[in-house]
N, C-alpha and C positions, 0 to 999 in steps of 0.2 A: 147317127154318130156325127155327121157333118153339121147337123143343126146344133148339137151340143157344143161343138168346137166354135161355131160361129157365135153362139150366145156368150161363151166365155170370152172370146176375143172382143165382143162388143162391150162387156163389162170392164175388161182391162182398159180399153180405149177411153171409156167414160171416166174411169179412175184417174188415168194419166191426164185426161183433159181437165179434171177438177184440180189435180195437184199442181198443174201448170196454169191455173186460172188466177183469179184475183179475190181478195177478201176485203170487204169494207169494214173498217174498225172504228167504233165510237170510243175514243179514249177518255173523254170526260175530264181532260186535264191539259194544261198548257205546257207541261214538262216535255222535254225531248226524250224520245224512246229509241232503243235499238231493237230491231226485229230480225229474227233469224229462224231457220227451220232445222230440226234435228230429229233423229229417231228416238232419242231418250235424253234425260237430263245430262248435260255436259259435266265434265269434271275439271276442265281447263277453261281459261278465258277464250271467248269467241271474238274473232276480229272481222270475219266476213259477215257484216250486218248491213241492214237497210236502216238509215237514219230517218225517223219520221217525227213530226210534231203537229200539233193542232187538235181541234176537237174531234174532227172526223178525217180519217186518212184511208188510202187504198194501198194495199200491199200485194205485190205480185208473188205468187207461189211457184216455186221452181223444183221442189223436192219430188223425186220419183220413188221414194221409199214406200213400203207397203202401208204403214200407219205413221206418217210423219206428224210431228208436233210443232206448233207455232209458239215461239217464245217472244215476250216483250219485256225489255229491261228499262225500268224508269231510272234514268241517269242521275236524277237528283236524290231520290230516296234509297236507291240501290235495291229496290224490290223487283221481283221477277214474276210476271204472269205467264201462264201456260195453258194451252188448250189443244187437244188433239184435233187435227184438221178434219177428221171424219165426223166430229161432233159440231163443227161450225155449220149452222143451218142457213141455207139460202145464201151462202157466201158472205155472211155478216157476223160480227162478234161485238157485243156491247161489253166493254171492259168495266168491271166494278171492283170494289174493295176486296171482295172475296175471290177475285180472279188471281190475286197475287199469292203465291204459294211458297216463295223462297227468297233468301238474300243472295245477291250476286256474289258477294265475297265476305268471308269471315276469317279473321286472323286469330291465331293461337300464339300467345306469348308465354314462354317457359323461362322461369327465373330460378337460379340457384342462389345460395347465400352470398356467393362472391360476385354475382351479376348474371347476365344472360348466359344460358348453357350453350356450349358450342358443338354438342353432338347428342342427338336423341332421335327417336322415332315417335311421331305423333299420329295417333289414330283417332278419328272421329266416327261416331255411329249415330245416324239419324234414321230411326225406324229399323229396317232391315238392311240399310245401305251403309257399308263400311268403306272408309278410305284412309290411306296413309300418306304422310309426307315426311321427309327427312330434314332435320336441322343440322347444318354444318357450321364451320367457323365463320363463314361469310353471311350467315342468316341473322346474326345478332339475336339469336334465341327466338325468332319468329318465323312461322310458316303460314301460308294462306290456303284456304279451301274455297272452292267456287261452287255456286248454285247449291247452297245449303238450305234445305227446306225448314220451314218454321216449326217450332215445337222444341221438345227436349233433345239436346245434343250431348252425348256422352263422350268425354275426352279421356284417352289413355296415353300416358307418356312412358315409354321404355327408354332407359338411359343407363349409362355405366357409371358406377360410383368408384370410390378409391380402391375398393376390394373386389371389383368385378361388377357384374350386372346387378343392379339394385331392384328392389321390389317396385313393380309398376305403380305409378301414381294415377288414380282415377278420380275424375271430377265431372259433375253434371251441370249444364247450363241450359237456359231457355232463350231461344232466338224468337223475337217477336216482330210482327209487321210494323208496329208503331214503336220506333226507337229513336233515340236522339242522334246517333251516329249512323251514317249510311254503311260504314264498314265496322261492325262491332269487333272488339278485341276480347277474347277469352283468356284470362290470366291464370296460369297454373304455377303454384309455388312448390318447389322440391324440398325435401327434408333438409334440415340444417346439418352440415358437416359431412354429407355423403356425396353430393353432386360434384362432378368435376367440371369446372367452368373456367373460361378465359385462357385456356392453354393455347400457345402459339405453335404453328408448324415449324419443324426444324428447318434450318437454313439450307440444308443439303439433302439430296435424295440418294439412297444407297443403290448401287448397281453392281451386281456380281461381287458383293462384299466390300466394295471400295466406295468411299465418299466422293461424289462428283461436285464440281463447283456449281454454285447457283447462277453465277453470271460471269461474263468474260473478265479475266483479270482478278477474280476473287479466288483465294486459295481454299482448297477443300478443308473441312473440319478435321482435326486430329482424331484418329480412331483410338479405340481402347488399347489395341495392340501396340500402337506407336507410343502411347503414354507409359506402357510397361517395358518398352525396349531398353531403357537406361535407368534401372532402379537405383544405382549408386548416385547418379545425378539428382534424382528426386530426393534422396535422403539428405544430400549435401544442401540442396536448396531449402529444405525444411529446417535443418539445423541453423543455417545462416539467418533465416527469418526469425527463429526463436531467439538467437543471440542478439539481434538488433532490438527486438522487443524488450528483452531483459536489460540491455544497456540503457534504453530510454527510461524504463521504470526506475532503475538504480539512480540515474541522474536526477530525476524528479524528486525522489525521496531524499537524496543528499541535499538538494537545494532547499527543500522544505525544512530540514533539520537545521541548516545553517542560517536560514532567513525566516525563522518562524514568525517573528513579529510582523515583518513585511507581508507575509502570506496572509496572516490573520487580518491585518488592516485592509488588504485588497479584497478579501472575502466579505468583510463587513461592509465595504463600500458597495459591493455587488448585491448586498441584501441577504447574505448567508448568515444563518444563526450559528455562531461558534460556541460550543459548550465550554464552560470554564473548567479548569483542572479540579478534580475531586468531585465534580458534579456527576450525578447518576446519568448514565447514558442508556437510552432505550435500545436494546439489542436488535429489535425487529422494526421494520417499517410500520407506519400507522395501519392498523388492521381495517379491513372493510367493515363498515357499520353493521353490527349484528342485526339479525332479522328481528323486527319489532312487531308488536301487535298491529292488526290491520288499521285501527284508527291512527296510530302513530305514522304508518306509511303514508296515509293520505295527507297528514300535516307536513311531512318532509317533501313529498312530491309536488304538492301544490302550496306554495308559500303565501297565497292570497288568504284573506280572512276566511273563517269557517264558512263552508257552503251554506247558503240560506235554505230554508225549508222549501221543498219543491213547490212550484205554483199550484194553486188549486186546480187550474185547467189541466195539468198533467196528471194529477192524482185523482181526478174525478172518475166517475163510472165509465168504463170503456165502451166504445162503440162496437156493437157486435161485428165479428168478422163474417163477411158474407161469401168469400171465396177462399182460395188457397192462400194463406199468408205467405208473403215473400218480400225479400229486399231487392229493390231494383237499383243497379249501379248507374252512374252517369253515362256509361257507354251503352246502356240498354240491356246488358246481361242481367239475369235475375237468379236469385237463390231462394228456392222453396224451403220454408221452415218446416221441419218435421215435428211431430208430437214430442213433447218433453223438452229436455235441456240441450241447447246448442251453444258451445263456447266459441268466442271470437278472439282471434289473435293472429300475429304474423308467423307464429311457430307452427310447423306442420304437426298435425295431430288434433288441432282444433276442428270443430265442426264446420266453421267458416274461416278459411285461411285468407288473411288480408296482407299481401306482401308489400308492406310499406314501413319505412323507418320511423314513421310517426305513430305506429301502432305497437303496443306492448306485446310481449310473447303471449301472455294470457290477459287480454284486455277487458273483456266483458262477457256476460252470459245472457242469452235470449231464452226465455221460458215460454213455451206454448202449452196451454192447458185448455183444451176444448176451443172455445171462441175467444180466449184471452191470450194476448202476447205481452210479456213484460221484458224489460231490460234492466240490468244492474251492472254498474262499473266495478272493476276489481282493483281500484287504486292505481289505475294506469297513469303513465307520465303525462300524456296530453289529453286525457279525459274522454268521456262519452257525452254527447250532446244530443238533445231532442228539441227540435224547433228553436235552436239557438240558446237553449238553457242547459247548463251543465248538470249531468245526472249525479245527485248526491245520495239517492236512495233508489229503491225499486220503483220504476216508472212504467205505467201501462201505456202501450202504443195504440194509436188510433189510425185508421186508414188515411193516408195522405201525409203522415208525420215525416219530417226530415230528420234522419238519424245519421250522426257523424261519429266515427271512431278515429280519433286523431285528426287527420286532414282528409280522410276518405269518407265520402258522403254516399248515402243510400236514401231511397224513398220507400217507406213501408206501405205495402198494399195488402188488402185483405179481401 
């Protein structure tokens, strides 16, 4: 028994000695890195780090956890490499492109029709890992998640609409190791007319049923009971206000009757069109232009000459799609195109929601059929463009094409 205990103690001492040893790391980059140890992927920013740079560095290990992990954060790209210390052979680690497994920070921006939402719960899921963050009035509709692993990220937004809790909004994104922005922003648009956004907190806080001043010298807000304390006074105030308005209207009408010519001359000088007596008067304002056939809409929305026939390069035989077709935004986020039809527009309910004022409610349609992906515009105000050419008819997309809806750009990959 004593031999067994001695053997276990020897192993424990060896493990502690390794954990408090050193690791020689070949970074293969001139970027600056932040190194730290943890028992698992953190969910918050880590401030207690070792700053290292150079092609080869030595890091001291201090963790006494059973199975600690060593993390390296590339401060320029925002990518995070990780390796369990038990798998670091001979005290050395050659960091390669495949060593990076996550993004240090990912932001989620939630927008309502009236602007950034001021109250919501945002949940992200990466594999089996789920996390939640709260949006409040100080967040400007944005929350941050840390150490988000590469691949598909599912975002769920729970929020309160005007009539209570609304149906959760769910959207999927792809986080990639090679992206244009170190901190990608995942943008989620909420349905029109439902989300409560931009509300301001009350100036006072209620305590025991009484309104308390917000600051010294500031009077408390009047309560509902105080406003009902003198109903006679409220009625008199209302009647006096109505009387003043009636007197002003009567005086204006009297002046116009007695000085009709002067009034007409003044209005004509201001550019107003004064109808002559006996002339027919349109009883209603000018109606909104009736819905016209699709070709007429295109003529009205785009005053330029008729769109030329699409160039032969765009209408030629498509390049076969070799991977999963997707649209990659300028911030690095990607939208995988499903089989069949995907509508594009700023209104919730489209397959691809683009929350921009330059994008029409139903802007365009993407059609994936096997290895072919096409795009067609729906008479949008600001148009759909492929490689700088405005889409006038159905256009087949090739890998690498630059696709723009209004002012929002994507790159088509296949």
